[in-house]
C-alpha positions as CSV (number, residue, x, y, z in Angstrom):
1,M,0.0,0.0,0.0
2,Q,2.9,2.4,0.8
3,V,4.5,1.8,-2.6
4,L,1.1,2.5,-4.3
5,H,0.6,5.6,-2.2
6,N,4.0,6.9,-3.2
7,L,3.4,6.1,-6.9
8,I,0.1,7.9,-6.9
9,L,1.6,11.0,-5.2
10,Q,4.4,11.0,-7.9
11,V,1.7,11.0,-10.6
12,M,-0.5,13.6,-8.7
13,P,1.9,15.5,-6.4
14,A,-0.3,18.4,-5.4
15,C,-3.6,16.4,-5.2
16,K,-6.0,16.4,-2.3
17,V,-5.7,13.2,-0.2
18,W,-8.9,11.6,1.2
19,F,-9.1,9.1,4.0
20,L,-12.4,7.3,4.1
21,D,-13.3,4.8,6.9
22,G,-15.9,2.9,4.8
23,K,-18.9,4.1,6.9
24,N,-21.9,6.0,5.6
25,S,-23.7,8.9,7.3
26,D,-25.6,6.4,9.6
27,N,-22.2,5.1,10.7
28,K,-22.8,1.7,9.0
29,I,-20.0,0.0,7.2
30,V,-20.6,0.1,3.4
31,S,-17.1,-0.4,2.0
32,N,-13.6,-1.2,3.0
33,P,-11.6,1.8,4.3
34,N,-9.9,3.5,1.4
35,I,-7.6,6.3,0.5
36,G,-8.4,8.7,-2.4
37,Y,-6.4,11.1,-4.4
38,G,-7.4,14.1,-6.5
39,F,-10.8,15.7,-6.9
40,H,-13.8,14.6,-9.0
41,T,-17.4,15.5,-9.1
42,I,-19.7,12.5,-9.4
43,K,-23.0,13.3,-11.3
44,Y,-25.9,11.1,-10.5
45,A,-28.9,10.4,-12.8
46,D,-31.2,12.4,-10.6
47,G,-29.0,15.5,-11.1
48,K,-27.4,15.5,-7.7
49,T,-23.6,15.8,-7.5
50,R,-21.1,14.6,-4.9
51,E,-17.4,15.5,-4.4
52,F,-15.2,12.5,-4.5
53,Y,-11.7,11.4,-5.4
54,Q,-10.3,10.6,-8.9
55,I,-8.0,7.7,-7.9
56,G,-8.5,5.5,-4.9
57,M,-7.2,2.4,-3.3
58,S,-8.2,-0.1,-0.7
59,A,-7.0,-3.3,0.8
60,N,-9.4,-6.3,1.2
61,K,-9.3,-10.0,2.0
62,T,-8.2,-10.9,-1.6
63,G,-5.7,-8.1,-2.2
64,I,-5.7,-4.5,-3.4
65,S,-8.2,-2.5,-5.4
66,V,-7.2,0.6,-7.3
67,Y,-10.2,2.7,-8.4
68,I,-10.0,5.0,-11.4
69,L,-13.1,7.2,-11.5
70,G,-14.4,9.7,-14.1
71,I,-13.7,7.7,-17.2
72,S,-16.7,7.9,-19.5
73,D,-15.9,4.8,-21.5
74,K,-16.4,1.9,-19.1
75,T,-14.6,-0.5,-21.4
76,Y,-11.4,1.6,-21.8
77,L,-9.4,0.3,-18.8
78,A,-10.0,-3.4,-19.7
79,K,-9.2,-2.8,-23.4
80,M,-6.1,-0.7,-22.9
81,Y,-4.5,-2.2,-19.8
82,G,-6.2,-5.6,-19.1
83,K,-4.0,-7.8,-21.1
84,K,-0.8,-5.9,-20.3
85,I,-1.1,-5.5,-16.6
86,G,-0.5,-9.0,-15.5
87,K,-2.5,-11.1,-13.0
88,A,-5.3,-8.6,-12.3
89,S,-9.0,-8.2,-12.8
90,V,-9.8,-5.0,-14.7
91,T,-13.4,-3.6,-14.8
92,G,-14.8,-0.3,-15.9
93,Y,-13.3,1.6,-13.0
94,C,-11.4,-0.9,-10.9
95,I,-8.1,-2.8,-11.1
96,K,-7.9,-5.7,-8.5
97,F,-4.8,-7.7,-7.8
98,K,-3.3,-9.8,-5.0
99,T,0.2,-8.3,-4.8
100,L,2.3,-5.8,-6.7
101,K,4.6,-8.7,-7.7
102,E,1.8,-10.1,-9.8
103,I,1.3,-7.0,-12.0
104,N,3.3,-4.7,-14.2
105,I,3.5,-1.6,-12.1
106,D,4.4,0.6,-15.1
107,I,1.1,-0.4,-16.7
108,L,-0.7,0.4,-13.5
109,E,1.0,3.8,-13.4
110,A,-0.1,4.4,-17.0
111,A,-3.7,3.6,-16.1
112,I,-3.5,5.9,-13.1
113,R,-2.0,8.7,-15.2
114,Y,-4.8,8.3,-17.8
115,G,-7.5,8.4,-15.1
116,A,-6.0,11.5,-13.4
117,E,-6.0,13.3,-16.8
118,A,-9.3,12.0,-18.1
119,S,-11.4,13.2,-15.2
120,K,-10.1,16.8,-15.2
């Protein structure tokens, strides 16, 4: 996690850093605790908006998840990075892997860079 934290801060050196405990406004656990980087406005179908991060990461029982938000094409990450990244699951906004040893960190960095730029 520390290696990823340093990598993201190299890509986004002046970004806002978010620390989320995984609880909602009712203090119920709704996700794993996560760290976010950057600033992104989520727009919901009902017109409401919410301030959130661009890039996030969390640890869970199966490994690490890196979230790349704000990409309009939900197939882009899988098409561009899925086959090159190594032993990881790549969805519309999430890259999941067990350990950094199992992935190509340069490809992960490229995906993070793309996400940081795409959501500006």
